[in-house]
BALO-69856 format. One line per 2 residues: their letters; for each residue x, y, z of C-alpha. Coordinates in steps of 0.05 Angstrom, whole numbers, plus 5000, padded with zeros to 4 digits. Example, Ala and Ser with C-alpha at 12.3 -4.5 7.8 and 13.67 -1.06 7.14 Angstrom:
2
AS	5246:4910:5156 ~ 5273:4979:5143;
//
This chain:
381
MD	8044:3256:4414 ~ 8028:3214:4475;
LR	8065:3262:4520 ~ 8030:3322:4489;
AA	7962:3289:4497 ~ 7977:3272:4570;
LT	8000:3343:4585 ~ 7937:3372:4553;
RA	7892:3326:4592 ~ 7928:3339:4658;
RK	7922:3413:4646 ~ 7848:3409:4633;
EK	7829:3359:4687 ~ 7881:3384:4737;
AP	7894:3312:4756 ~ 7949:3260:4743;
VR	7947:3225:4675 ~ 7981:3158:4661;
KE	7995:3126:4594 ~ 8024:3056:4586;
GV	8058:3020:4529 ~ 8083:3083:4495;
II	8131:3067:4438 ~ 8191:3114:4434;
QS	8254:3115:4392 ~ 8316:3093:4430;
NG	8387:3076:4406 ~ 8366:3063:4334;
GT	8307:3020:4354 ~ 8242:3024:4392;
RE	8228:3021:4465 ~ 8164:3013:4505;
VN	8154:3058:4566 ~ 8100:3080:4613;
LE	8093:3155:4628 ~ 8055:3194:4680;
VT	8041:3270:4682 ~ 8025:3299:4751;
PI	8004:3374:4761 ~ 8040:3407:4819;
RG	8040:3477:4847 ~ 8091:3507:4894;
EG	8068:3542:4957 ~ 8055:3615:4945;
MP	8067:3608:4870 ~ 8010:3623:4822;
ER	8043:3584:4764 ~ 8028:3510:4756;
FY	8082:3459:4739 ~ 8079:3388:4713;
LV	8121:3329:4736 ~ 8133:3278:4679;
VF	8156:3209:4700 ~ 8180:3156:4651;
QD	8182:3082:4669 ~ 8205:3021:4630;
AQ	8146:2978:4611 ~ 8147:2909:4645;
VS	8154:2854:4592 ~ 8134:2784:4614;
EP	8188:2731:4604 ~ 8168:2665:4570;
VK	8172:2601:4611 ~ 8233:2558:4597;
DH	8218:2490:4564 ~ 8250:2441:4516;
RS	8282:2473:4456 ~ 8234:2441:4407;
KK	8173:2463:4446 ~ 8201:2533:4452;
RA	8212:2540:4378 ~ 8143:2514:4362;
SA	8111:2559:4414 ~ 8149:2620:4389;
TK	8130:2604:4317 ~ 8056:2597:4335;
SA	8051:2656:4383 ~ 8093:2706:4344;
PA	8036:2741:4309 ~ 7995:2751:4372;
PE	8041:2800:4409 ~ 8052:2837:4344;
NE	7977:2844:4334 ~ 7968:2868:4405;
RL	8022:2920:4395 ~ 7992:2944:4331;
KR	7923:2949:4363 ~ 7953:2987:4422;
EA	7989:3035:4376 ~ 7925:3044:4335;
NQ	7886:3060:4399 ~ 7940:3108:4420;
LR	7939:3142:4352 ~ 7863:3148:4356;
EQ	7868:3178:4425 ~ 7922:3226:4401;
LQ	7881:3245:4341 ~ 7820:3256:4384;
GL	7861:3298:4431 ~ 7888:3339:4373;
IE	7818:3349:4346 ~ 7793:3371:4415;
DH	7853:3417:4423 ~ 7840:3445:4354;
ET	7767:3457:4369 ~ 7785:3490:4435;
VT	7838:3534:4403 ~ 7788:3551:4347;
EE	7735:3572:4398 ~ 7786:3612:4437;
FK	7810:3644:4373 ~ 7738:3662:4354;
AS	7725:3691:4423 ~ 7791:3729:4421;
NE	7776:3754:4350 ~ 7707:3779:4373;
EV	7739:3814:4432 ~ 7791:3845:4385;
MS	7737:3868:4337 ~ 7697:3898:4394;
AN	7759:3931:4422 ~ 7775:3958:4353;
EE	7706:3988:4347 ~ 7712:4020:4415;
LT	7781:4046:4397 ~ 7755:4074:4332;
TL	7698:4109:4368 ~ 7746:4137:4421;
NE	7794:4158:4367 ~ 7739:4196:4330;
EL	7717:4229:4395 ~ 7790:4247:4411;
QH	7800:4276:4342 ~ 7736:4317:4350;
RN	7757:4342:4418 ~ 7826:4359:4392;
AE	7795:4398:4336 ~ 7751:4436:4386;
LS	7810:4448:4431 ~ 7852:4473:4373;
LA	7796:4519:4351 ~ 7788:4545:4423;
NN	7863:4557:4429 ~ 7863:4594:4362;
DL	7804:4637:4384 ~ 7838:4652:4450;
LN	7904:4671:4417 ~ 7870:4716:4366;
LL	7828:4748:4420 ~ 7888:4762:4464;
DN	7929:4787:4406 ~ 7875:4835:4382;
VS	7845:4861:4446 ~ 7867:4931:4463;
IP	7863:4922:4539 ~ 7924:4900:4579;
VV	7907:4831:4607 ~ 7950:4781:4644;
IV	7927:4710:4661 ~ 7962:4671:4716;
GN	7952:4601:4744 ~ 7941:4580:4817;
DL	8017:4579:4824 ~ 8019:4653:4801;
HI	8059:4634:4739 ~ 8042:4677:4678;
RH	8004:4637:4625 ~ 7981:4690:4575;
FT	7983:4765:4566 ~ 7959:4813:4513;
PP	8006:4857:4472 ~ 7985:4922:4509;
AQ	8005:4889:4574 ~ 8077:4883:4551;
KL	8092:4957:4556 ~ 8050:4971:4617;
LN	8079:4913:4658 ~ 8149:4910:4625;
LL	8137:4840:4598 ~ 8173:4801:4544;
PG	8149:4739:4506 ~ 8199:4698:4546;
DI	8164:4718:4611 ~ 8112:4664:4600;
GR	8121:4617:4659 ~ 8151:4668:4706;
RL	8118:4684:4772 ~ 8077:4747:4773;
NE	8113:4776:4834 ~ 8179:4771:4797;
IR	8161:4824:4745 ~ 8172:4899:4754;
PN	8112:4935:4724 ~ 8114:5007:4701;
LD	8061:5023:4753 ~ 8056:5053:4821;
VR	8026:4991:4852 ~ 8042:4944:4908;
DL	8060:4870:4897 ~ 8016:4843:4842;
GT	8030:4772:4864 ~ 8000:4785:4933;
MA	7938:4816:4903 ~ 7928:4757:4855;
RE	7938:4708:4913 ~ 7885:4744:4954;
TI	7837:4741:4895 ~ 7848:4666:4886;
DT	7841:4651:4960 ~ 7779:4694:4972;
MS	7748:4681:4903 ~ 7729:4755:4899;
TH	7744:4812:4852 ~ 7792:4868:4874;
EH	7795:4937:4843 ~ 7849:4991:4851;
EV	7865:5056:4817 ~ 7938:5057:4796;
RE	7983:5105:4758 ~ 8039:5096:4709;
ND	8107:5115:4736 ~ 8132:5155:4676;
NG	8071:5197:4656 ~ 8023:5191:4714;
KW	7968:5161:4670 ~ 7911:5131:4710;
HL	7885:5059:4703 ~ 7832:5019:4738;
MR	7863:4952:4756 ~ 7815:4893:4765;
VR	7838:4825:4792 ~ 7785:4772:4780;
PY	7786:4697:4794 ~ 7799:4652:4733;
KT	7741:4603:4731 ~ 7737:4538:4690;
WD	7674:4512:4656 ~ 7658:4471:4719;
NK	7665:4533:4764 ~ 7733:4516:4793;
IE	7784:4570:4809 ~ 7847:4558:4767;
GA	7882:4625:4774 ~ 7869:4699:4765;
VV	7859:4749:4709 ~ 7890:4818:4717;
SF	7863:4873:4671 ~ 7875:4948:4665;
QD	7824:4999:4641 ~ 7845:5068:4619;
ID	7809:5118:4663 ~ 7858:5175:4655;
GL	7808:5219:4618 ~ 7753:5206:4667;
KR	7799:5215:4726 ~ 7825:5282:4701;
NL	7754:5305:4685 ~ 7734:5287:4756;
EQ	7793:5324:4783 ~ 7776:5384:4741;
AQ	7704:5380:4762 ~ 7726:5375:4834;
LY	7768:5438:4825 ~ 7707:5474:4795;
AD	7663:5448:4852 ~ 7714:5470:4904;
AL	7718:5539:4872 ~ 7643:5546:4871;
SE	7638:5522:4942 ~ 7692:5570:4965;
TA	7659:5630:4932 ~ 7587:5613:4948;
RQ	7550:5657:4998 ~ 7506:5600:5022;
AI	7532:5546:5070 ~ 7549:5480:5037;
LV	7564:5413:5071 ~ 7587:5348:5039;
LD	7567:5286:5079 ~ 7589:5214:5070;
SN	7542:5153:5074 ~ 7549:5155:5150;
LR	7527:5229:5152 ~ 7597:5251:5171;
VT	7622:5318:5145 ~ 7676:5308:5093;
NA	7678:5381:5071 ~ 7647:5448:5090;
NP	7655:5515:5053 ~ 7677:5580:5085;
AF	7604:5606:5086 ~ 7584:5550:5133;
YR	7640:5567:5182 ~ 7624:5641:5177;
NF	7548:5637:5183 ~ 7546:5587:5240;
EV	7610:5609:5276 ~ 7644:5541:5280;
SH	7716:5519:5265 ~ 7746:5466:5219;
EE	7765:5423:5279 ~ 7694:5424:5306;
TE	7664:5405:5238 ~ 7704:5360:5191;
NR	7702:5284:5201 ~ 7646:5291:5252;
AI	7574:5268:5247 ~ 7527:5326:5230;
YE	7485:5313:5291 ~ 7546:5324:5336;
LG	7565:5392:5308 ~ 7566:5450:5357;
DG	7550:5407:5418 ~ 7490:5375:5383;
QW	7459:5440:5357 ~ 7447:5406:5289;
NI	7410:5348:5320 ~ 7346:5375:5291;
PK	7285:5328:5283 ~ 7266:5358:5215;
LR	7338:5351:5191 ~ 7337:5278:5212;
EL	7272:5269:5173 ~ 7304:5300:5112;
LE	7369:5259:5114 ~ 7343:5193:5139;
RI	7274:5186:5109 ~ 7261:5233:5051;
LP	7329:5236:5016 ~ 7343:5160:5014;
ND	7277:5150:4978 ~ 7275:5211:4932;
GM	7349:5223:4919 ~ 7339:5298:4917;
VE	7302:5349:4961 ~ 7290:5422:4945;
DF	7269:5481:4989 ~ 7259:5440:5053;
EV	7245:5491:5108 ~ 7276:5482:5176;
RH	7268:5529:5236 ~ 7314:5521:5295;
DF	7341:5560:5356 ~ 7417:5560:5355;
PH	7456:5579:5418 ~ 7491:5646:5408;
LG	7455:5655:5341 ~ 7382:5656:5359;
TR	7326:5630:5316 ~ 7344:5615:5245;
VM	7300:5596:5187 ~ 7337:5554:5136;
ML	7319:5529:5067 ~ 7353:5462:5054;
NA	7369:5432:4986 ~ 7400:5363:4986;
RR	7423:5315:4932 ~ 7455:5247:4932;
IE	7516:5241:4887 ~ 7564:5183:4869;
PQ	7631:5212:4847 ~ 7662:5143:4846;
PG	7632:5073:4838 ~ 7609:5049:4906;
RQ	7621:5116:4941 ~ 7558:5157:4956;
LI	7558:5228:4983 ~ 7505:5278:5003;
LL	7510:5350:4980 ~ 7473:5394:5030;
HI	7460:5467:5011 ~ 7437:5511:5069;
ED	7407:5580:5054 ~ 7394:5626:5113;
AT	7323:5651:5101 ~ 7314:5686:5167;
GK	7274:5749:5157 ~ 7255:5731:5085;
KF	7184:5724:5063 ~ 7162:5669:5015;
N	7098:5667:4975;
//
């Protein structure tokens, strides 16, 4: 108990503690020793050590005298050392008890503080656990919604990550892209789609790097069916790019209708008696019908893929035609019976009635349909 009390005090005070006259058991009897506890700490070591030193207590020897005097002195003084020892032991016991009480109080306070911390930590953990359960429920619901959406959508869709590994795809995408359920995790450029299309992986990579949407018209290899392929960036809720989404829209009916309409338009243009020009957004001639070549005596080489103002050595660089194409048509979208009079080399003076209309056969591609009626010699009311 004395040693425990000394260690506790040395630990608290961080200073040497010495106790004298400590009674210990030794060889079937008792022995009185002095002990000292010294805190030490090695260089570079965070842990503290304690050096405990035991020393024999110095017992004063009685002075030698005559035998009779010795016996009488021993008989008279015998109770005094015993009383001193008992008092010393009682003081030691009181000190030990006081030390134990203080240790108990300290441990009790520490236990209360620890218990409060544990209770607070438990409350925080309970709150975090509830939040985690709520988020897990939301995530599970979102995953279920996504799976049901992908399983029931009728559009071929493939989702890839930044590493171009396939993450999800809809059932219609399996046939179109030759996918199997086990292809989840494969790189997009490793699949062989049933499409006449260049490397899908490269297109997805460009979309991710440029953060822009790419569109291409592609055809199936076996039946020639047309699809509009869109490659969009995959964005998270905080607007980060985490991959790409590849989707395919069936445009076969629209494409074939356009082709059929183009055939009809070409047939009408070929058989029309009036001159017809088709211009792109830069006013270059993309197509001219036979009546134009016949009426104005020009060739295909002199006409197609050239700006209208450059045709026939600049003979179509007419101020009123510029007014029609550059000022009136962009604002109105359509012009009817616009009269133009001009002297053409080798043709003489011609009076022309112009009808123009802007058309958009494909998204983002604008054309101008210019109908030229030779009205020379005709009278109009």
